[in-house]
C-alpha positions as CSV (number, residue, x, y, z in Angstrom):
1,M,-91.4,27.5,32.0
2,H,-93.0,30.9,32.3
3,N,-96.0,31.9,30.2
4,V,-95.2,34.8,27.9
5,H,-97.9,37.1,26.5
6,L,-96.8,38.7,23.3
7,A,-98.1,42.1,22.4
8,G,-100.5,42.0,19.6
9,S,-101.6,38.4,20.3
10,A,-105.2,38.2,19.1
11,S,-106.3,35.6,21.6
12,G,-104.2,36.8,24.5
13,K,-103.2,33.2,25.2
14,P,-99.7,32.4,26.6
15,M,-97.1,31.9,23.8
16,R,-94.6,29.5,25.4
17,C,-93.5,27.9,22.1
18,R,-92.1,31.1,20.5
19,R,-90.0,31.9,23.5
20,F,-88.7,28.3,23.6
21,W,-87.6,28.3,20.0
22,R,-86.1,31.8,20.3
23,I,-84.0,30.6,23.2
24,E,-83.0,27.4,21.4
25,L,-81.9,29.4,18.3
26,D,-79.8,31.7,20.4
27,V,-78.1,28.8,22.1
28,Y,-77.3,27.1,18.7
29,I,-76.0,30.3,17.2
30,D,-73.8,30.9,20.3
31,L,-72.4,27.4,19.9
32,L,-71.7,28.0,16.2
33,Q,-68.4,29.7,17.0
34,W,-66.9,26.2,17.9
35,P,-67.5,24.5,14.5
36,A,-66.4,27.7,12.8
37,M,-63.1,27.5,14.7
38,V,-62.7,23.8,13.9
39,V,-63.4,24.4,10.2
40,T,-60.9,27.3,10.1
41,V,-58.1,25.2,11.6
42,I,-58.8,22.3,9.2
43,A,-58.8,24.8,6.3
44,A,-55.4,26.2,7.4
45,W,-54.0,22.7,7.6
46,L,-55.2,21.8,4.1
47,I,-54.0,25.1,2.5
48,G,-50.4,24.1,3.5
49,S,-50.6,21.0,1.3
50,L,-48.5,20.6,-1.8
51,Q,-51.4,18.9,-3.6
52,P,-53.6,21.4,-5.5
53,G,-56.7,19.3,-4.8
54,R,-56.2,19.5,-1.0
55,R,-55.5,23.2,-1.3
56,F,-58.8,23.6,-3.2
57,V,-60.6,21.8,-0.4
58,G,-58.8,24.1,2.1
59,F,-60.1,27.2,0.3
60,C,-63.6,25.7,0.3
61,C,-63.3,25.1,4.0
62,F,-62.1,28.6,4.5
63,L,-65.2,29.9,2.7
64,L,-67.4,27.8,4.8
65,S,-65.7,29.1,7.9
66,N,-66.2,32.7,6.7
67,L,-69.9,32.0,6.4
68,L,-70.1,30.5,9.8
69,W,-68.2,33.4,11.4
70,V,-70.5,35.9,9.6
71,I,-73.6,34.2,11.0
72,W,-72.1,34.1,14.5
73,G,-70.9,37.7,14.2
74,W,-74.3,38.9,13.1
75,H,-75.9,37.3,16.1
76,A,-73.2,38.8,18.4
77,E,-73.3,42.2,16.6
78,A,-69.6,41.9,15.9
79,W,-69.5,44.1,12.9
80,A,-65.7,44.3,12.6
81,L,-65.6,40.5,12.6
82,I,-68.1,40.4,9.8
83,T,-66.1,42.9,7.8
84,L,-62.9,40.9,8.3
85,Q,-64.7,37.7,7.2
86,V,-65.9,39.3,4.0
87,C,-62.4,40.5,3.2
88,L,-61.0,37.1,4.0
89,A,-63.6,35.4,1.8
90,L,-62.6,37.7,-1.1
91,M,-59.0,36.7,-0.6
92,N,-60.0,33.0,-0.4
93,L,-61.8,33.4,-3.8
94,R,-58.6,34.9,-5.2
95,G,-56.7,31.9,-3.7
96,V,-59.0,29.4,-5.4
97,K,-58.5,31.2,-8.8
98,K,-54.7,31.3,-8.3
99,N,-54.7,27.6,-7.2
100,D,-56.3,26.6,-10.5
101,A,-54.0,28.7,-12.7
102,P,-50.7,27.3,-13.9
103,T,-47.8,28.3,-11.7
104,Q,-46.3,31.6,-12.9
105,P,-44.4,34.2,-10.8
106,E,-46.5,37.3,-10.0
107,P,-45.5,40.4,-11.9
108,D,-44.4,42.2,-8.7
109,A,-42.6,39.2,-7.2
110,P,-38.8,39.5,-7.0
111,R,-36.9,37.1,-9.3
112,A,-34.3,34.8,-7.8
């Protein structure tokens, strides 16, 4: 491992530890996209359930995946992805609310 001298270091001693943790954090955030993808797939599966409890868990999983994607997107400077995830999180919150409400047709839904 290389010694790294940070500007402004009072003692001028090598600062290996900071560099190591910075690299470790970058690696973990890069890997965060995989759990985010898995949670998204699980959420999509649960949303398709006919049981309201499972759908609720699906919405919660979607909200968790939104958070994971935002963290990863911030690290990757993927601003469009972050914007998309915020919009999807708002729609997921709407889904949670509608999942808890009694089933009624929406006002703009065509009647059969």
